[in-house]
N, C-alpha and C positions, 0 to 999 in steps of 0.2 A: 070502680073501675078497675080492671086488671092491671097487675103491676108491669107484667109481660104478655106479647102474644107470641104463639107458637102455630105456625102453619106448616104443614106437610105436604109437598107435591108428593102423591103417591105413585110409584110405579110397580109392575110386577115383579121384579127382581132387584130393584134398587128404589129408594126414596130420597127426596130431598127436603130436610126440614129448615126453616129459618126462624129464629127467635129474636124478636124486636123489644126494645122497651116503649115507654110513652113517649119519648123522643124521636122514635122513629130509629134509633141507633139500633145497628144490627148486633147482636150480641153472640149468635151462634148460627153456623151456615155450613154443612157439609154434607156429602153423599154418602147415602149408607146402605148397606146390604137389607134385604128385607130377611133379616135373619134376628132370631129371638135375643141371642147376645148381643148384638149392636143394637137393637131396638130397647133392651133396657138398659144399655149405656147411654142412649140418648134421652131416655125419659129421666135418669139419675143425673146427667149434666144440667137438662131442663130445670129440675126440682133445685139442683144445687145455685140456679141463679134467682129463682124465686119461686116460693110455693102458690104464689097468687098470679094464676096463669089463665089465659083464654086459650084453649087449644083446637085447632080446626085441621080438618082434611078433606081432600078434593074428591074422594071417593069413598063410599061405604059400604063396600063388599068387596070380594076378590084380594088382590094386592094389600088392601088396607085392614082385611080381618083381623092378622096377627097383631099389629099394632094396636088397633081398637080395644081386642081382648086384654092385652097386656096393659092399657090405660086403666081400663075399666076395673080389671083385677086389683089395681092399685089406688082403686076410689079417685081416680083421675077424670074429670069431667071432658068429654071431645065432643066437638060439633062438627057438622058435616055442611060444608058450604057449597052449595050448587054450583054449576057451570054457568047459569045465567047471572047470579049474584057476583060471581068473580068478574065475568066479563063487563057487566055494568059499572062495578065498582073501580074496576081498573082503568076505564075510560075516563071515568070521574078522577080518577088521580091525574091521570096522564093531563087532562085540560087544566086542573089545578097547578101542577108543577110549571106547564108551559107559561101560565099566566104569571106566575112568580117570577120567572127568568128574565 
C-alpha cells in the first residue's frame, strides 16, 4: 500500500493538488498554475514527502497533459480517476463519515 496519496483536481489554467497520508492527514494542499515551473515544484514537494505515492488526476487530456507528461518523464506513475468512480466513492465516504459522527 502506498505511503501517501496525491490527487489533483485539474483545471485549464490552475490545478488543486492534495496529498494525504495513510491516516488521512492532509500533508499538502494548494492552488497552482498549470505552468511547468510550478508543476515541477509540486512534484518535488510531493517526492520530498515520500517516493512511495499513489498519484491520480481527474482528467487524462487537455489541462492535465503537461502534468502527466512531467510525471511520466520523471518515472512517476499516475492514474486516471474517472468521474463515476469519484462520485461513487465520495458518496460512500460521506455515508461512512456521517455514521461515525
